[in-house]
CHARMM internal coordinates of N, CA and C (Angstrom, degrees):
IC EDIT
DIST 1 N 1 CA 1.4660
DIST 1 CA 1 C 1.5239
ANGL 1 N 1 CA 1 C 110.51
DIST 1 C 2 N 1.3186
ANGL 1 CA 1 C 2 N 116.19
DIHE 1 N 1 CA 1 C 2 N -38.69
DIST 2 N 2 CA 1.4604
ANGL 1 C 2 N 2 CA 118.50
DIHE 1 CA 1 C 2 N 2 CA 179.25
DIST 2 CA 2 C 1.5144
ANGL 2 N 2 CA 2 C 112.25
DIHE 1 C 2 N 2 CA 2 C -65.19
DIST 2 C 3 N 1.3537
ANGL 2 CA 2 C 3 N 116.17
DIHE 2 N 2 CA 2 C 3 N -36.18
DIST 3 N 3 CA 1.4607
ANGL 2 C 3 N 3 CA 118.85
DIHE 2 CA 2 C 3 N 3 CA 178.79
DIST 3 CA 3 C 1.5217
ANGL 3 N 3 CA 3 C 110.91
DIHE 2 C 3 N 3 CA 3 C -64.47
DIST 3 C 4 N 1.3335
ANGL 3 CA 3 C 4 N 116.65
DIHE 3 N 3 CA 3 C 4 N -38.08
DIST 4 N 4 CA 1.4640
ANGL 3 C 4 N 4 CA 120.02
DIHE 3 CA 3 C 4 N 4 CA 179.31
DIST 4 CA 4 C 1.5247
ANGL 4 N 4 CA 4 C 110.72
DIHE 3 C 4 N 4 CA 4 C -63.68
DIST 4 C 5 N 1.3314
ANGL 4 CA 4 C 5 N 116.59
DIHE 4 N 4 CA 4 C 5 N -45.09
DIST 5 N 5 CA 1.4655
ANGL 4 C 5 N 5 CA 120.54
DIHE 4 CA 4 C 5 N 5 CA -179.78
DIST 5 CA 5 C 1.5269
ANGL 5 N 5 CA 5 C 109.87
DIHE 4 C 5 N 5 CA 5 C -63.17
DIST 5 C 6 N 1.3343
ANGL 5 CA 5 C 6 N 116.96
DIHE 5 N 5 CA 5 C 6 N -42.15
DIST 6 N 6 CA 1.4613
ANGL 5 C 6 N 6 CA 120.21
DIHE 5 CA 5 C 6 N 6 CA -179.49
DIST 6 CA 6 C 1.5243
ANGL 6 N 6 CA 6 C 111.01
DIHE 5 C 6 N 6 CA 6 C -64.15
DIST 6 C 7 N 1.3336
ANGL 6 CA 6 C 7 N 116.93
DIHE 6 N 6 CA 6 C 7 N -46.22
DIST 7 N 7 CA 1.4672
ANGL 6 C 7 N 7 CA 119.70
DIHE 6 CA 6 C 7 N 7 CA -177.85
DIST 7 CA 7 C 1.5256
ANGL 7 N 7 CA 7 C 110.28
DIHE 6 C 7 N 7 CA 7 C -66.55
DIST 7 C 8 N 1.3260
ANGL 7 CA 7 C 8 N 117.45
DIHE 7 N 7 CA 7 C 8 N -37.59
DIST 8 N 8 CA 1.4619
ANGL 7 C 8 N 8 CA 120.20
DIHE 7 CA 7 C 8 N 8 CA 179.57
DIST 8 CA 8 C 1.5276
ANGL 8 N 8 CA 8 C 110.77
DIHE 7 C 8 N 8 CA 8 C -64.97
DIST 8 C 9 N 1.3324
ANGL 8 CA 8 C 9 N 117.29
DIHE 8 N 8 CA 8 C 9 N -45.41
DIST 9 N 9 CA 1.4652
ANGL 8 C 9 N 9 CA 119.89
DIHE 8 CA 8 C 9 N 9 CA -179.51
DIST 9 CA 9 C 1.5229
ANGL 9 N 9 CA 9 C 110.79
DIHE 8 C 9 N 9 CA 9 C -68.37
DIST 9 C 10 N 1.3308
ANGL 9 CA 9 C 10 N 117.56
DIHE 9 N 9 CA 9 C 10 N -36.63
DIST 10 N 10 CA 1.4687
ANGL 9 C 10 N 10 CA 120.65
DIHE 9 CA 9 C 10 N 10 CA 179.07
DIST 10 CA 10 C 1.5271
ANGL 10 N 10 CA 10 C 110.81
DIHE 9 C 10 N 10 CA 10 C -66.02
DIST 10 C 11 N 1.3319
ANGL 10 CA 10 C 11 N 117.02
DIHE 10 N 10 CA 10 C 11 N -43.11
DIST 11 N 11 CA 1.4630
ANGL 10 C 11 N 11 CA 120.50
DIHE 10 CA 10 C 11 N 11 CA 177.66
DIST 11 CA 11 C 1.5201
ANGL 11 N 11 CA 11 C 111.47
DIHE 10 C 11 N 11 CA 11 C -64.35
DIST 11 C 12 N 1.3214
ANGL 11 CA 11 C 12 N 117.19
DIHE 11 N 11 CA 11 C 12 N -40.59
DIST 12 N 12 CA 1.4613
ANGL 11 C 12 N 12 CA 119.73
DIHE 11 CA 11 C 12 N 12 CA 177.79
DIST 12 CA 12 C 1.5123
ANGL 12 N 12 CA 12 C 111.80
DIHE 11 C 12 N 12 CA 12 C -63.19
DIST 12 C 13 N 1.3351
ANGL 12 CA 12 C 13 N 116.54
DIHE 12 N 12 CA 12 C 13 N -38.82
DIST 13 N 13 CA 1.4616
ANGL 12 C 13 N 13 CA 119.50
DIHE 12 CA 12 C 13 N 13 CA 179.00
DIST 13 CA 13 C 1.5221
ANGL 13 N 13 CA 13 C 110.40
DIHE 12 C 13 N 13 CA 13 C -65.63
DIST 13 C 14 N 1.3262
ANGL 13 CA 13 C 14 N 117.89
DIHE 13 N 13 CA 13 C 14 N -39.38
DIST 14 N 14 CA 1.4667
ANGL 13 C 14 N 14 CA 120.34
DIHE 13 CA 13 C 14 N 14 CA 178.52
DIST 14 CA 14 C 1.5244
ANGL 14 N 14 CA 14 C 110.97
DIHE 13 C 14 N 14 CA 14 C -63.81
DIST 14 C 15 N 1.3348
ANGL 14 CA 14 C 15 N 117.00
DIHE 14 N 14 CA 14 C 15 N -41.22
DIST 15 N 15 CA 1.4642
ANGL 14 C 15 N 15 CA 120.25
DIHE 14 CA 14 C 15 N 15 CA 179.74
DIST 15 CA 15 C 1.5231
ANGL 15 N 15 CA 15 C 110.05
DIHE 14 C 15 N 15 CA 15 C -64.48
DIST 15 C 16 N 1.3326
ANGL 15 CA 15 C 16 N 116.98
DIHE 15 N 15 CA 15 C 16 N -44.30
DIST 16 N 16 CA 1.4681
ANGL 15 C 16 N 16 CA 120.60
DIHE 15 CA 15 C 16 N 16 CA 179.90
DIST 16 CA 16 C 1.5280
ANGL 16 N 16 CA 16 C 110.07
DIHE 15 C 16 N 16 CA 16 C -62.50
DIST 16 C 17 N 1.3342
ANGL 16 CA 16 C 17 N 117.35
DIHE 16 N 16 CA 16 C 17 N -43.48
DIST 17 N 17 CA 1.4642
ANGL 16 C 17 N 17 CA 119.79
DIHE 16 CA 16 C 17 N 17 CA 179.42
DIST 17 CA 17 C 1.5255
ANGL 17 N 17 CA 17 C 111.00
DIHE 16 C 17 N 17 CA 17 C -63.14
DIST 17 C 18 N 1.3270
ANGL 17 CA 17 C 18 N 117.42
DIHE 17 N 17 CA 17 C 18 N -35.22
DIST 18 N 18 CA 1.4620
ANGL 17 C 18 N 18 CA 120.17
DIHE 17 CA 17 C 18 N 18 CA 177.65
DIST 18 CA 18 C 1.5177
ANGL 18 N 18 CA 18 C 111.45
DIHE 17 C 18 N 18 CA 18 C -63.88
DIST 18 C 19 N 1.3328
ANGL 18 CA 18 C 19 N 117.37
DIHE 18 N 18 CA 18 C 19 N -44.09
DIST 19 N 19 CA 1.4584
ANGL 18 C 19 N 19 CA 119.92
DIHE 18 CA 18 C 19 N 19 CA 178.82
DIST 19 CA 19 C 1.5241
ANGL 19 N 19 CA 19 C 111.03
DIHE 18 C 19 N 19 CA 19 C -65.81
DIST 19 C 20 N 1.3396
ANGL 19 CA 19 C 20 N 117.71
DIHE 19 N 19 CA 19 C 20 N -40.92
DIST 20 N 20 CA 1.4639
ANGL 19 C 20 N 20 CA 120.69
DIHE 19 CA 19 C 20 N 20 CA 179.90
DIST 20 CA 20 C 1.5239
ANGL 20 N 20 CA 20 C 110.05
DIHE 19 C 20 N 20 CA 20 C -63.58
DIST 20 C 21 N 1.3322
ANGL 20 CA 20 C 21 N 116.60
DIHE 20 N 20 CA 20 C 21 N -43.36
DIST 21 N 21 CA 1.4620
ANGL 20 C 21 N 21 CA 119.92
DIHE 20 CA 20 C 21 N 21 CA 179.97
DIST 21 CA 21 C 1.5172
ANGL 21 N 21 CA 21 C 110.62
DIHE 20 C 21 N 21 CA 21 C -63.23
DIST 21 C 22 N 1.3283
ANGL 21 CA 21 C 22 N 117.35
DIHE 21 N 21 CA 21 C 22 N -42.96
DIST 22 N 22 CA 1.4643
ANGL 21 C 22 N 22 CA 119.96
DIHE 21 CA 21 C 22 N 22 CA 179.81
DIST 22 CA 22 C 1.5280
ANGL 22 N 22 CA 22 C 110.61
DIHE 21 C 22 N 22 CA 22 C -64.01
DIST 22 C 23 N 1.3331
ANGL 22 CA 22 C 23 N 117.11
DIHE 22 N 22 CA 22 C 23 N -38.77
DIST 23 N 23 CA 1.4595
ANGL 22 C 23 N 23 CA 120.32
DIHE 22 CA 22 C 23 N 23 CA 178.62
DIST 23 CA 23 C 1.5247
ANGL 23 N 23 CA 23 C 111.00
DIHE 22 C 23 N 23 CA 23 C -62.10
DIST 23 C 24 N 1.3573
ANGL 23 CA 23 C 24 N 116.48
DIHE 23 N 23 CA 23 C 24 N -44.95
DIST 24 N 24 CA 1.4592
ANGL 23 C 24 N 24 CA 119.21
DIHE 23 CA 23 C 24 N 24 CA -179.10
DIST 24 CA 24 C 1.5205
ANGL 24 N 24 CA 24 C 111.15
DIHE 23 C 24 N 24 CA 24 C -66.66
DIST 24 C 25 N 1.3391
ANGL 24 CA 24 C 25 N 117.86
DIHE 24 N 24 CA 24 C 25 N -37.34
DIST 25 N 25 CA 1.4677
ANGL 24 C 25 N 25 CA 120.10
DIHE 24 CA 24 C 25 N 25 CA 179.45
DIST 25 CA 25 C 1.5263
ANGL 25 N 25 CA 25 C 109.77
DIHE 24 C 25 N 25 CA 25 C -64.96
DIST 25 C 26 N 1.3291
ANGL 25 CA 25 C 26 N 117.48
DIHE 25 N 25 CA 25 C 26 N -42.66
DIST 26 N 26 CA 1.4639
ANGL 25 C 26 N 26 CA 119.73
DIHE 25 CA 25 C 26 N 26 CA 179.10
DIST 26 CA 26 C 1.5216
ANGL 26 N 26 CA 26 C 110.53
DIHE 25 C 26 N 26 CA 26 C -63.99
DIST 26 C 27 N 1.3448
ANGL 26 CA 26 C 27 N 116.98
DIHE 26 N 26 CA 26 C 27 N -40.22
DIST 27 N 27 CA 1.4628
ANGL 26 C 27 N 27 CA 119.22
DIHE 26 CA 26 C 27 N 27 CA -179.28
DIST 27 CA 27 C 1.5219
ANGL 27 N 27 CA 27 C 110.89
DIHE 26 C 27 N 27 CA 27 C -66.61
DIST 27 C 28 N 1.3343
ANGL 27 CA 27 C 28 N 117.44
DIHE 27 N 27 CA 27 C 28 N -40.27
DIST 28 N 28 CA 1.4605
ANGL 27 C 28 N 28 CA 119.81
DIHE 27 CA 27 C 28 N 28 CA 178.55
DIST 28 CA 28 C 1.5236
ANGL 28 N 28 CA 28 C 110.55
DIHE 27 C 28 N 28 CA 28 C -65.16
DIST 28 C 29 N 1.3300
ANGL 28 CA 28 C 29 N 118.46
DIHE 28 N 28 CA 28 C 29 N -39.35
DIST 29 N 29 CA 1.4593
ANGL 28 C 29 N 29 CA 120.83
DIHE 28 CA 28 C 29 N 29 CA 178.01
DIST 29 CA 29 C 1.5245
ANGL 29 N 29 CA 29 C 110.40
DIHE 28 C 29 N 29 CA 29 C -63.72
DIST 29 C 30 N 1.3271
ANGL 29 CA 29 C 30 N 117.86
DIHE 29 N 29 CA 29 C 30 N -41.22
DIST 30 N 30 CA 1.4576
ANGL 29 C 30 N 30 CA 120.78
DIHE 29 CA 29 C 30 N 30 CA 179.70
DIST 30 CA 30 C 1.5244
ANGL 30 N 30 CA 30 C 110.51
DIHE 29 C 30 N 30 CA 30 C -64.35
DIST 30 C 31 N 1.3348
ANGL 30 CA 30 C 31 N 117.24
DIHE 30 N 30 CA 30 C 31 N -42.41
DIST 31 N 31 CA 1.4622
ANGL 30 C 31 N 31 CA 119.51
DIHE 30 CA 30 C 31 N 31 CA 178.58
DIST 31 CA 31 C 1.5235
ANGL 31 N 31 CA 31 C 110.68
DIHE 30 C 31 N 31 CA 31 C -64.95
DIST 31 C 32 N 1.3373
ANGL 31 CA 31 C 32 N 117.09
DIHE 31 N 31 CA 31 C 32 N -39.43
DIST 32 N 32 CA 1.4633
ANGL 31 C 32 N 32 CA 120.23
DIHE 31 CA 31 C 32 N 32 CA -179.26
DIST 32 CA 32 C 1.5280
ANGL 32 N 32 CA 32 C 110.04
DIHE 31 C 32 N 32 CA 32 C -66.69
DIST 32 C 33 N 1.3295
ANGL 32 CA 32 C 33 N 118.14
DIHE 32 N 32 CA 32 C 33 N -40.12
DIST 33 N 33 CA 1.4539
ANGL 32 C 33 N 33 CA 120.98
DIHE 32 CA 32 C 33 N 33 CA 178.20
DIST 33 CA 33 C 1.5215
ANGL 33 N 33 CA 33 C 110.58
DIHE 32 C 33 N 33 CA 33 C -65.93
DIST 33 C 34 N 1.3300
ANGL 33 CA 33 C 34 N 117.31
DIHE 33 N 33 CA 33 C 34 N -36.83
DIST 34 N 34 CA 1.4557
ANGL 33 C 34 N 34 CA 120.13
DIHE 33 CA 33 C 34 N 34 CA 177.23
DIST 34 CA 34 C 1.5143
ANGL 34 N 34 CA 34 C 111.00
DIHE 33 C 34 N 34 CA 34 C -63.81
DIST 34 C 35 N 1.3220
ANGL 34 CA 34 C 35 N 117.80
DIHE 34 N 34 CA 34 C 35 N -40.66
DIST 35 N 35 CA 1.4638
ANGL 34 C 35 N 35 CA 121.00
DIHE 34 CA 34 C 35 N 35 CA 178.43
DIST 35 CA 35 C 1.5186
ANGL 35 N 35 CA 35 C 110.02
DIHE 34 C 35 N 35 CA 35 C -65.82
DIST 35 C 36 N 1.3305
ANGL 35 CA 35 C 36 N 117.70
DIHE 35 N 35 CA 35 C 36 N -40.64
DIST 36 N 36 CA 1.4565
ANGL 35 C 36 N 36 CA 120.56
DIHE 35 CA 35 C 36 N 36 CA 179.65
DIST 36 CA 36 C 1.5216
ANGL 36 N 36 CA 36 C 110.60
DIHE 35 C 36 N 36 CA 36 C -63.76
DIST 36 C 37 N 1.3333
ANGL 36 CA 36 C 37 N 118.17
DIHE 36 N 36 CA 36 C 37 N -40.35
DIST 37 N 37 CA 1.4546
ANGL 36 C 37 N 37 CA 119.92
DIHE 36 CA 36 C 37 N 37 CA -179.15
DIST 37 CA 37 C 1.5261
ANGL 37 N 37 CA 37 C 110.27
DIHE 36 C 37 N 37 CA 37 C -67.60
DIST 37 C 38 N 1.3415
ANGL 37 CA 37 C 38 N 117.42
DIHE 37 N 37 CA 37 C 38 N -36.27
DIST 38 N 38 CA 1.4628
ANGL 37 C 38 N 38 CA 120.03
DIHE 37 CA 37 C 38 N 38 CA 177.34
DIST 38 CA 38 C 1.5197
ANGL 38 N 38 CA 38 C 109.77
DIHE 37 C 38 N 38 CA 38 C -65.48
DIST 38 C 39 N 1.3365
ANGL 38 CA 38 C 39 N 117.62
DIHE 38 N 38 CA 38 C 39 N -42.42
DIST 39 N 39 CA 1.4551
ANGL 38 C 39 N 39 CA 120.26
DIHE 38 CA 38 C 39 N 39 CA 178.74
DIST 39 CA 39 C 1.5190
ANGL 39 N 39 CA 39 C 110.72
DIHE 38 C 39 N 39 CA 39 C -62.83
DIST 39 C 40 N 1.3178
ANGL 39 CA 39 C 40 N 118.28
DIHE 39 N 39 CA 39 C 40 N -38.05
DIST 40 N 40 CA 1.4586
ANGL 39 C 40 N 40 CA 121.17
DIHE 39 CA 39 C 40 N 40 CA -179.88
DIST 40 CA 40 C 1.5250
ANGL 40 N 40 CA 40 C 110.48
DIHE 39 C 40 N 40 CA 40 C -64.77
DIST 40 C 41 N 1.3242
ANGL 40 CA 40 C 41 N 118.36
DIHE 40 N 40 CA 40 C 41 N -42.34
DIST 41 N 41 CA 1.4561
ANGL 40 C 41 N 41 CA 119.81
DIHE 40 CA 40 C 41 N 41 CA -179.95
DIST 41 CA 41 C 1.5186
ANGL 41 N 41 CA 41 C 110.48
DIHE 40 C 41 N 41 CA 41 C -66.67
DIST 41 C 42 N 1.3279
ANGL 41 CA 41 C 42 N 117.81
DIHE 41 N 41 CA 41 C 42 N -37.62
DIST 42 N 42 CA 1.4628
ANGL 41 C 42 N 42 CA 120.17
DIHE 41 CA 41 C 42 N 42 CA 178.98
DIST 42 CA 42 C 1.5189
ANGL 42 N 42 CA 42 C 109.90
DIHE 41 C 42 N 42 CA 42 C -65.03
DIST 42 C 43 N 1.3322
ANGL 42 CA 42 C 43 N 118.52
DIHE 42 N 42 CA 42 C 43 N -44.08
DIST 43 N 43 CA 1.4588
ANGL 42 C 43 N 43 CA 120.84
DIHE 42 CA 42 C 43 N 43 CA -179.58
DIST 43 CA 43 C 1.5276
ANGL 43 N 43 CA 43 C 109.69
DIHE 42 C 43 N 43 CA 43 C -66.03
DIST 43 C 44 N 1.3291
ANGL 43 CA 43 C 44 N 118.55
DIHE 43 N 43 CA 43 C 44 N -36.57
DIST 44 N 44 CA 1.4577
ANGL 43 C 44 N 44 CA 120.36
DIHE 43 CA 43 C 44 N 44 CA 177.71
DIST 44 CA 44 C 1.5219
ANGL 44 N 44 CA 44 C 110.58
DIHE 43 C 44 N 44 CA 44 C -66.31
DIST 44 C 45 N 1.3271
ANGL 44 CA 44 C 45 N 118.18
DIHE 44 N 44 CA 44 C 45 N -38.85
DIST 45 N 45 CA 1.4593
ANGL 44 C 45 N 45 CA 120.49
DIHE 44 CA 44 C 45 N 45 CA 177.48
DIST 45 CA 45 C 1.5209
ANGL 45 N 45 CA 45 C 110.40
DIHE 44 C 45 N 45 CA 45 C -64.10
DIST 45 C 46 N 1.3258
ANGL 45 CA 45 C 46 N 117.50
DIHE 45 N 45 CA 45 C 46 N -40.20
DIST 46 N 46 CA 1.4568
ANGL 45 C 46 N 46 CA 120.22
DIHE 45 CA 45 C 46 N 46 CA 178.60
DIST 46 CA 46 C 1.5222
ANGL 46 N 46 CA 46 C 110.44
DIHE 45 C 46 N 46 CA 46 C -64.49
DIST 46 C 47 N 1.3206
ANGL 46 CA 46 C 47 N 118.04
DIHE 46 N 46 CA 46 C 47 N -38.89
DIST 47 N 47 CA 1.4616
ANGL 46 C 47 N 47 CA 120.59
DIHE 46 CA 46 C 47 N 47 CA 179.49
DIST 47 CA 47 C 1.5247
ANGL 47 N 47 CA 47 C 110.32
DIHE 46 C 47 N 47 CA 47 C -64.56
DIST 47 C 48 N 1.3246
ANGL 47 CA 47 C 48 N 117.57
DIHE 47 N 47 CA 47 C 48 N -42.31
DIST 48 N 48 CA 1.4569
ANGL 47 C 48 N 48 CA 119.15
DIHE 47 CA 47 C 48 N 48 CA -179.07
DIST 48 CA 48 C 1.5238
ANGL 48 N 48 CA 48 C 110.59
DIHE 47 C 48 N 48 CA 48 C -68.89
DIST 48 C 49 N 1.3241
ANGL 48 CA 48 C 49 N 117.84
DIHE 48 N 48 CA 48 C 49 N -32.07
DIST 49 N 49 CA 1.4620
ANGL 48 C 49 N 49 CA 119.63
DIHE 48 CA 48 C 49 N 49 CA 178.16
DIST 49 CA 49 C 1.5228
ANGL 49 N 49 CA 49 C 110.80
DIHE 48 C 49 N 49 CA 49 C -67.75
DIST 49 C 50 N 1.3364
ANGL 49 CA 49 C 50 N 116.89
DIHE 49 N 49 CA 49 C 50 N -38.63
DIST 50 N 50 CA 1.4619
ANGL 49 C 50 N 50 CA 120.23
DIHE 49 CA 49 C 50 N 50 CA -180.00
DIST 50 CA 50 C 1.5183
ANGL 50 N 50 CA 50 C 109.72
DIHE 49 C 50 N 50 CA 50 C -65.84
DIST 50 C 51 N 1.3213
ANGL 50 CA 50 C 51 N 117.08
DIHE 50 N 50 CA 50 C 51 N -40.69
DIST 51 N 51 CA 1.4666
ANGL 50 C 51 N 51 CA 120.32
DIHE 50 CA 50 C 51 N 51 CA -179.60
DIST 51 CA 51 C 1.5109
ANGL 51 N 51 CA 51 C 107.50
DIHE 50 C 51 N 51 CA 51 C -74.48
END
COOR INIT
IC SEED 1 N 1 CA 1 C
IC BUILD
């Protein structure tokens, strides 16, 4: 019975860690895309100023 409880809690912890990791990866990708879009607008503004 103890082995069942241990394996169940261990599997649940792995599943939770997987969801947390996926959430953080998605958030980091969103922040990185936001930074890239800001850099693109700044470079476009610089190009229009030069012209």
